[in-house]
NUBAKE-984824 format. One line per 4 residues: number of its first residue (from 1); their letters; for each residue x, y, z of C-alpha. Coordinates in Angstrom, 1 decimal, padded with zeros to 4 digits, m for minus. Example, Ala and Ser with C-alpha at 12.3 -4.5 7.8 and 13.67 -1.06 7.14 Angstrom:
2
1 = as = 012.3/m004.5/007.8 | 013.7/m001.1/007.1
This chain:
472
1 = msrr = m068.7/m018.8/085.0 | m066.7/m015.8/086.5 | m063.0/m015.2/086.7 | m062.7/m016.1/090.0
5 = kkqk = m064.6/m019.5/090.2 | m062.7/m020.4/086.7 | m059.3/m019.8/088.8 | m060.7/m021.8/091.8
9 = sasf = m061.6/m024.6/089.4 | m058.1/m024.8/087.6 | m056.5/m024.9/090.8 | m058.5/m027.8/091.8
13 = aaea = m057.8/m029.4/088.6 | m054.1/m029.2/089.0 | m054.3/m030.4/092.6 | m056.0/m033.5/091.1
17 = vtav = m053.9/m034.0/088.6 | m050.8/m033.6/091.0 | m052.3/m036.3/093.3 | m052.3/m039.2/090.5
21 = erkn = m049.5/m041.3/090.4 | m047.0/m040.3/087.3 | m046.4/m043.0/084.9 | m043.1/m044.0/083.8
25 = lpad = m041.8/m044.3/080.3 | m041.2/m048.1/079.2 | m038.1/m049.2/077.4 | m040.0/m049.9/074.1
29 = aral = m041.8/m046.5/073.5 | m038.2/m045.4/073.2 | m037.8/m046.8/069.7 | m039.9/m047.3/066.3
33 = iana = m041.5/m051.2/066.4 | m043.0/m051.0/063.6 | m039.7/m050.3/061.1 | m038.3/m051.0/057.7
37 = tndi = m037.0/m054.3/058.6 | m040.4/m055.8/059.8 | m042.6/m053.9/057.1 | m044.3/m056.9/055.0
41 = tipf = m045.2/m054.1/052.3 | m041.6/m053.4/051.3 | m039.8/m055.9/049.4 | m036.1/m056.8/050.5
45 = fsga = m033.2/m057.5/048.1 | m030.3/m058.2/050.0 | m029.3/m055.5/052.4 | m031.3/m052.8/050.4
49 = lqha = m035.0/m051.9/050.3 | m036.7/m051.9/047.0 | m039.0/m049.7/045.3 | m042.8/m050.1/046.9
53 = ddtl = m044.2/m048.0/043.7 | m046.6/m050.1/042.0 | m046.7/m048.2/038.5 | m042.9/m048.6/038.5
57 = iqrg = m043.2/m052.0/039.6 | m045.4/m053.0/036.8 | m044.1/m050.9/033.9 | m040.6/m050.0/034.9
61 = ggkg = m039.1/m053.1/033.6 | m035.3/m052.2/032.3 | m035.9/m048.4/032.5 | m036.7/m048.1/036.4
65 = lkiy = m037.1/m044.5/037.3 | m036.4/m043.4/033.5 | m040.0/m043.9/032.4 | m041.0/m040.6/034.8
69 = deik = m038.5/m038.5/032.7 | m040.6/m039.7/029.5 | m043.4/m037.8/031.4 | m041.7/m034.2/030.6
73 = rdth = m041.7/m035.3/026.9 | m045.1/m034.1/027.1 | m045.5/m030.5/026.6 | m048.3/m030.0/029.3
77 = asai = m047.2/m031.9/032.0 | m043.7/m030.4/031.7 | m045.1/m026.9/031.7 | m047.3/m027.3/035.0
81 = ltkr = m044.3/m029.5/036.7 | m042.1/m026.5/035.8 | m044.8/m023.9/036.8 | m045.2/m025.6/040.5
85 = nkhl = m041.5/m025.8/040.8 | m041.0/m022.3/039.8 | m043.3/m020.9/042.0 | m041.4/m022.6/044.9
89 = vare = m037.9/m020.9/043.8 | m039.6/m017.2/042.9 | m039.8/m017.0/046.8 | m037.6/m015.2/049.0
93 = weci = m036.1/m017.1/051.6 | m035.0/m016.1/055.0 | m032.7/m017.6/057.8 | m034.3/m017.1/061.2
97 = aasd = m031.9/m017.9/064.3 | m032.7/m020.7/066.8 | m032.9/m017.9/069.6 | m031.7/m014.8/070.6
101 = kpqd = m028.4/m016.1/072.5 | m025.3/m014.4/070.9 | m024.2/m018.1/069.4 | m027.5/m018.7/067.9
105 = vaaa = m027.4/m015.2/066.0 | m024.1/m015.7/064.8 | m024.6/m019.1/063.7 | m027.7/m017.9/061.6
109 = dfvr = m025.5/m015.4/060.1 | m023.2/m017.6/058.8 | m025.7/m019.8/057.3 | m027.2/m016.8/055.7
113 = etlg = m024.0/m015.4/054.3 | m022.7/m019.6/053.2 | m025.9/m020.0/051.7 | m025.9/m017.2/049.9
117 = klpf = m022.8/m017.5/048.3 | m024.1/m020.5/046.6 | m027.0/m021.1/043.6 | m029.5/m021.6/046.1
121 = dris = m032.5/m021.4/044.0 | m031.1/m024.1/041.7 | m030.4/m026.4/044.5 | m033.8/m026.1/045.9
125 = edls = m035.4/m026.7/042.3 | m033.4/m029.7/041.6 | m034.0/m031.2/045.0 | m038.0/m030.2/045.3
129 = ggai = m038.9/m030.8/041.3 | m036.9/m034.1/041.5 | m038.5/m035.9/044.3 | m041.9/m034.3/043.5
133 = lkgf = m042.0/m036.2/040.5 | m040.1/m039.1/041.3 | m040.6/m039.6/045.1 | m037.3/m038.6/046.0
137 = svse = m034.2/m036.6/045.1 | m030.1/m037.0/045.8 | m027.5/m033.9/045.9 | m023.8/m034.1/046.9
141 = vvwk = m022.0/m031.7/048.9 | m018.1/m031.0/048.2 | m016.7/m029.4/051.2 | m013.9/m026.8/051.4
145 = rddn = m012.1/m025.3/054.0 | m012.5/m021.3/054.0 | m010.0/m019.8/056.7 | m011.4/m021.2/059.9
149 = rivp = m014.8/m022.4/058.4 | m015.8/m025.5/056.6 | m018.4/m024.7/054.0 | m019.9/m026.0/051.0
153 = ekiv = m017.6/m025.6/047.3 | m020.5/m027.3/045.3 | m023.6/m029.2/045.8 | m024.6/m031.6/042.5
157 = thdq = m027.6/m033.6/042.1 | m027.4/m036.9/040.8 | m029.5/m039.0/039.0 | m032.1/m041.3/041.4
161 = rrfa = m031.4/m044.4/039.6 | m027.8/m044.6/041.0 | m029.2/m044.9/044.7 | m030.8/m047.3/046.9
165 = fghd = m031.6/m047.3/050.7 | m031.2/m049.9/053.7 | m033.5/m050.5/056.3 | m032.1/m047.3/058.0
169 = wrpr = m033.0/m045.4/054.9 | m029.7/m044.0/054.6 | m028.6/m044.1/050.6 | m026.4/m046.2/049.1
173 = lltw = m024.5/m045.7/045.7 | m025.2/m048.3/043.2 | m022.0/m049.3/041.2 | m020.7/m051.6/038.8
177 = tnmn = m019.2/m053.7/041.2 | m021.8/m053.7/043.7 | m025.2/m053.5/041.6 | m027.4/m054.9/044.2
181 = egee = m026.8/m053.7/047.6 | m024.7/m050.5/047.0 | m021.9/m049.3/048.7 | m022.4/m047.2/051.8
185 = lpdr = m021.6/m043.5/051.9 | m020.4/m041.2/054.5 | m021.9/m039.3/056.8 | m022.8/m035.2/056.2
189 = kfiv = m022.2/m035.5/052.1 | m025.7/m036.6/050.6 | m028.7/m034.5/051.0 | m032.2/m036.8/050.4
193 = hrhg = m035.0/m034.4/050.0 | m038.4/m037.0/050.1 | m041.8/m036.2/048.7 | m045.0/m038.5/049.8
197 = vvgn = m043.6/m040.8/052.5 | m046.0/m043.1/053.5 | m045.0/m045.7/056.4 | m041.3/m047.1/056.3
201 = npyg = m040.7/m046.4/052.3 | m037.4/m044.1/052.2 | m038.1/m044.0/048.1 | m041.2/m041.6/048.6
205 = lglg = m043.8/m041.7/045.8 | m043.9/m038.9/043.5 | m046.2/m037.9/041.2 | m044.9/m039.5/038.3
209 = sqlf = m046.9/m042.8/039.7 | m049.9/m040.8/038.8 | m048.9/m038.6/035.9 | m047.4/m041.7/033.8
213 = wavl = m050.9/m042.7/033.2 | m052.6/m040.1/032.1 | m049.5/m039.3/029.6 | m049.8/m042.5/028.4
217 = fkre = m053.6/m042.6/027.7 | m052.9/m039.1/025.8 | m050.2/m040.4/023.8 | m052.3/m043.2/022.7
221 = gvaf = m055.4/m040.5/022.1 | m052.2/m038.3/020.1 | m051.9/m041.6/017.6 | m055.1/m042.3/017.0
225 = wlhf = m055.6/m038.5/016.1 | m052.9/m038.6/013.6 | m054.4/m041.6/012.1 | m057.8/m039.8/011.7
229 = lekf = m056.1/m036.6/010.3 | m054.2/m038.9/007.7 | m057.6/m040.9/006.8 | m059.3/m037.7/006.7
233 = agpt = m056.7/m035.7/004.4 | m056.1/m038.5/001.8 | m059.4/m041.0/001.5 | m058.5/m044.5/001.1
237 = viae = m058.9/m045.2/m002.3 | m060.8/m048.1/m004.2 | m060.3/m049.9/m007.4 | m062.5/m052.6/m008.9
241 = tpyg = m060.8/m054.4/m011.9 | m062.7/m056.5/m014.8 | m062.7/m060.4/m014.4 | m059.4/m062.1/m015.9
245 = mlsd = m057.1/m059.4/m015.0 | m053.8/m060.8/m014.4 | m052.1/m060.7/m010.6 | m049.0/m058.7/m012.1
249 = eqnq = m051.4/m056.2/m013.6 | m053.3/m056.1/m010.0 | m050.3/m055.3/m008.3 | m048.8/m052.6/m010.6
253 = llqk = m052.5/m050.8/m010.6 | m052.1/m051.0/m006.1 | m048.5/m049.7/m006.5 | m050.0/m046.5/m008.6
257 = lasi = m053.0/m046.3/m006.5 | m050.7/m046.1/m003.4 | m048.8/m043.2/m004.8 | m052.2/m041.3/m005.6
261 = qtsa = m051.6/m039.0/m002.6 | m048.5/m037.3/m003.8 | m049.3/m037.3/m007.5 | m050.7/m035.3/m009.8
265 = aitv = m052.4/m038.0/m012.1 | m051.9/m041.3/m012.7 | m053.3/m044.1/m015.5 | m055.3/m047.3/m014.8
269 = pkga = m055.5/m049.6/m017.1 | m059.2/m049.9/m019.1 | m062.1/m051.0/m017.4 | m060.8/m050.3/m013.9
273 = dvkf = m062.8/m048.2/m011.6 | m061.3/m046.1/m009.1 | m063.5/m044.9/m006.2 | m062.6/m043.3/m003.0
277 = leaa = m063.9/m044.1/000.4 | m063.8/m040.9/002.9 | m063.8/m041.0/006.5 | m067.1/m040.1/008.3
281 = rsgs = m068.6/m040.3/011.7 | m071.2/m038.7/014.1 | m071.5/m037.4/017.3 | m070.3/m034.5/019.5
285 = vsyr = m067.2/m036.5/021.0 | m063.9/m035.5/019.2 | m060.1/m036.5/019.9 | m059.6/m032.7/020.9
289 = ewme = m061.9/m033.5/024.1 | m060.1/m036.3/024.8 | m056.9/m034.4/024.9 | m058.1/m031.5/027.1
293 = ywdr = m059.8/m033.9/029.2 | m056.0/m035.7/030.2 | m054.8/m031.8/030.0 | m057.1/m030.9/032.8
297 = qisi = m056.3/m034.4/034.7 | m052.3/m033.9/034.2 | m053.3/m029.9/036.0 | m055.1/m031.2/038.8
301 = cilg = m052.7/m034.0/039.7 | m049.9/m031.2/040.0 | m051.5/m028.2/040.7 | m054.7/m029.3/042.5
305 = etlt = m056.8/m026.9/039.6 | m057.1/m025.9/036.4 | m058.1/m022.3/036.2 | m054.3/m020.8/036.7
309 = tdig = m053.4/m022.8/033.6 | m056.6/m022.7/031.3 | m059.7/m020.4/032.4 | m061.4/m021.9/029.9
313 = sngs = m064.9/m020.8/028.7 | m066.7/m020.8/031.7 | m064.0/m019.7/034.0 | m064.4/m016.4/036.2
317 = kaaa = m061.8/m014.0/038.1 | m063.1/m015.0/041.1 | m063.0/m019.2/040.6 | m059.2/m018.4/039.0
321 = etha = m058.4/m016.5/042.5 | m060.0/m019.2/044.1 | m057.7/m021.7/042.4 | m054.5/m019.6/042.5
325 = gild = m055.2/m020.2/046.6 | m054.9/m023.9/046.3 | m051.7/m023.5/044.2 | m050.4/m021.3/047.1
329 = llvd = m051.1/m024.0/049.4 | m049.4/m026.6/047.6 | m046.2/m024.7/047.0 | m046.5/m023.6/050.9
333 = sdad = m046.4/m027.5/051.5 | m043.4/m028.3/049.1 | m041.5/m025.3/050.8 | m042.1/m026.6/054.5
337 = hlsd = m041.1/m030.1/053.5 | m037.7/m028.8/051.8 | m037.3/m026.6/054.8 | m037.5/m029.3/057.1
341 = tfhe = m035.1/m031.1/054.6 | m032.4/m028.3/055.0 | m033.2/m027.9/058.7 | m032.2/m031.6/059.3
345 = qlvq = m029.0/m031.8/056.7 | m027.5/m029.3/055.3 | m028.0/m026.6/058.0 | m027.5/m028.9/060.5
349 = wlid = m024.5/m030.2/059.1 | m023.0/m026.6/059.1 | m023.8/m025.8/062.4 | m022.0/m029.3/063.5
353 = ynfp = m018.9/m028.0/061.4 | m018.5/m024.6/062.7 | m020.6/m023.8/065.6 | m021.1/m026.9/067.7
357 = gagv = m023.6/m026.4/070.3 | m025.5/m023.5/068.8 | m029.2/m024.3/067.8 | m029.9/m025.2/064.3
361 = prvw = m031.4/m022.0/062.5 | m034.5/m022.4/060.1 | m034.7/m021.5/056.3 | m037.8/m020.4/055.2
365 = rvrp = m039.5/m019.7/051.5 | m041.6/m016.8/052.2 | m045.3/m016.7/050.9 | m045.2/m013.1/048.8
369 = snek = m047.6/m011.0/050.9 | m051.4/m010.5/049.4 | m052.2/m006.8/049.8 | m055.8/m006.8/048.9
373 = akae = m055.5/m009.7/051.2 | m054.2/m007.8/054.2 | m056.3/m004.5/053.2 | m059.5/m006.9/053.6
377 = trka = m058.4/m008.1/057.4 | m057.8/m004.8/058.0 | m060.9/m003.7/057.8 | m062.6/m006.9/058.9
381 = kaea = m060.5/m006.5/062.2 | m061.6/m002.5/062.6 | m065.4/m003.4/061.8 | m065.0/m005.9/064.7
385 = atse = m063.2/m003.9/066.8 | m066.2/m001.1/066.1 | m068.5/m003.7/067.2 | m066.7/m005.0/070.4
389 = naal = m066.2/m001.1/071.7 | m069.9/m000.7/071.0 | m070.7/m003.7/073.1 | m068.7/m003.0/075.7
393 = veil = m070.2/000.6/076.5 | m073.6/m001.1/076.6 | m072.2/m003.4/079.1 | m070.8/m000.6/081.3
397 = ksaa = m074.0/001.4/081.1 | m075.8/m001.1/082.7 | m072.9/m001.9/085.2 | m073.1/001.8/086.0
401 = mmdd = m076.7/001.0/087.4 | m074.9/m001.2/090.5 | m073.9/000.9/093.6 | m072.2/m001.8/094.8
405 = ddta = m068.4/m002.6/092.7 | m068.0/m006.3/093.6 | m071.5/m006.6/092.1 | m070.9/m004.7/089.2
409 = refi = m067.3/m006.4/088.6 | m068.7/m009.7/088.6 | m071.7/m008.8/086.1 | m068.7/m006.8/083.7
413 = vsfe = m066.4/m010.3/083.5 | m069.6/m012.5/083.2 | m069.3/m011.3/079.5 | m067.3/m013.1/077.2
417 = ltha = m065.9/m010.0/075.7 | m063.9/m009.5/078.9 | m062.6/m012.7/079.3 | m059.2/m011.3/077.5
421 = lset = m058.4/m008.6/079.7 | m056.5/m008.5/082.7 | m057.3/m007.8/086.0 | m055.7/m004.4/086.1
425 = aidr = m058.0/m003.2/083.0 | m061.0/m004.9/084.8 | m060.5/m002.7/087.8 | m060.1/000.3/085.8
429 = lvea = m063.6/m000.7/084.0 | m065.2/m001.0/087.1 | m063.8/002.2/088.5 | m065.1/004.1/085.1
433 = rfaf = m068.3/002.8/084.8 | m070.1/005.6/085.9 | m068.9/007.9/083.3 | m070.7/005.9/080.4
437 = serg = m074.1/006.9/082.2 | m076.0/009.4/081.2 | m076.1/011.6/084.7 | m072.5/010.3/086.1
441 = krda = m071.8/009.2/089.4 | m074.4/011.6/090.7 | m077.0/008.7/090.9 | m075.2/006.3/092.9
445 = vlrk = m074.3/009.1/095.6 | m078.1/010.1/095.5 | m079.2/006.8/096.4 | m076.5/006.3/098.7
449 = aaae = m077.5/009.1/100.7 | m081.2/008.5/100.0 | m080.3/004.7/101.6 | m078.2/006.1/104.7
453 = npaf = m080.6/009.3/105.7 | m084.6/009.0/105.4 | m085.1/012.9/105.6 | m082.7/013.2/102.5
457 = adlf = m085.6/011.1/100.6 | m088.4/013.2/101.7 | m086.8/016.3/100.9 | m085.9/015.4/097.2
461 = gpld = m088.4/012.8/096.9 | m088.5/009.3/096.2 | m085.6/007.8/094.2 | m085.7/005.3/091.8
465 = vkkn = m083.4/003.0/093.7 | m082.3/m000.4/091.3 | m079.6/m001.5/093.7 | m077.6/m004.5/093.0
469 = svar = m080.3/m005.1/089.7 | m080.5/m004.7/086.0 | m082.4/m005.9/083.1 | m079.9/m008.2/081.4
């Protein structure tokens, strides 16, 4: 379809839309109907919502979220969680103004300066790391006056077990005098960062819900492994006693045999036959494979991959780079979620206190540039541009065979290659098309002269006139 036909079709569509009656916005469309107050999947306890984490409900008991702290006792799980979190805070952060207006630029400069005076990386690490493992994290802002500005003096991270949430998703502080519903908290005071929010569950769903089982099964495997090593290092001792040996003598012999692993020599009654029962098994499955399996599952759960932690025996550089890209995607997601939290809470509060009415700036964690990927992208773009230029030259060569400018223009814009060009650029191509033919504009002039004056054709002989036609 030509450019002019497309413009006509667009204008007809706009007229059709205008002719249709505009719908009004109903009142119930302005509010959330399926909210926490009527959500049958979230249990209530008085005025506070309860956790919807099945693992926490089944295994938490009196510990609550404390069971997820035990995950960090596993060296592999702790290292992988730290790795994902450190990848986030290792990125540089930047503050971008909401617009180019002077007030918005000044607000962004103020936010950038204020956050720069705080241990912003530690604050980000506490919020993100706590939410990734447990579903949510809470930090308290202690405000102070600095001349005519209100800024945070410090930001303190609290234990998640101290907080509950109401149906409005606002945090409530559990105290000794109010352990059920919790006490209401003031506005612009507590930063709440969430991970894995589904539906109306304000507690989120952290990776601890999945990691708990992997670490538990791995820990049980360690217990069996230790028992096996004990049996393998010190075989079970069996003593066959002669008939008629008294019970007291048998008990004394049993005590001596129990100390055989730490004794250089022992004495046994005459007639007693001492043997060793050694542990033996067959097959290729080992406790090490059991441990490595659960380590891989933990890595996949946290990082989405395994090769950036353990390349193994079958890994390769290409596969490791692919897995590193998956980790970057996860960290990108963590950074975006944390940016939204700061934008909606801490940065918004700074603007409310100091620059009311200004646009709220964005605080982003920027992914480090990949110079290799940039070079490959530039190379691919250069090759694509060379190919497009060659194709455009062939189009103009064909258009040069057409004497009529309107026909040549319609021919040129019929190709998708020229759809992104402006009307002015198309006009310039139509004018310059003869420069791409072998004999320039001379053939077009001769064809026009032959058509207007038959004597010219008789003088110079017949011309191969292919007016307004081209082999396509």
